[in-house]
Steps between C-alpha positions, in 0.01 A plus 500: 500500500299677237700591189828352628560402138500866397732599784750242381466612139531870574816452706637265233445767234665772713803273542501424128527875435786524753677206338456645153623839618812346655556300182477810285738687734751216492482473123536876448801518728643165385552412867344166586627471854144489632380234251417259789285773659320551167447124468356464850269799462361337189492141630394535865314822434330484164487129409436340837262758640303505175474122504382508861234755400383292207480191721284690749281609207473143371422356845292758688460266797870562578438873515225454760737337749655722764839371388466693169568840659795360697634350175474836325675688781787249525549465125467872429754593766741231381462594132589862580774427756680227303629714208589780740693250713677364194595857411649549848685171465649603164576865569583496872589136574211487748293187423284502817187644345524267200529202731205609714288579196584161347374324811186714497452418130522127569241545775268667249548213255423249777180689582406488132564127496281461809225698326524276189486185712185640657348524151594137436344389825176696487453564129539823304155635587486406867452784746 
């Protein structure tokens, strides 16, 4: 998919802003109950999505595969749902969304692994 790298990077940056905002709110209120939510916004959201985007930029052949869009949709949904689910688990003792999002996240990572293995098999510039 054209510009999949930018889609990953834009969403990563939006989640970085959300994570920073939550961190500032927690620090200002001195209430760190949602620290795991903050951590997962920044790790699954900012760090992982940004690395996916940079990998797609480095290996454009991956972006041309149909699997790239599916990878973005799965990983984007999981990165947004996971911290929300963790928030529900902490505040309402309802872990269902966090569990489902975790499974979805692992699926996204497996798709990324499959994409990388494709680069190994065909070479970084293969179409």
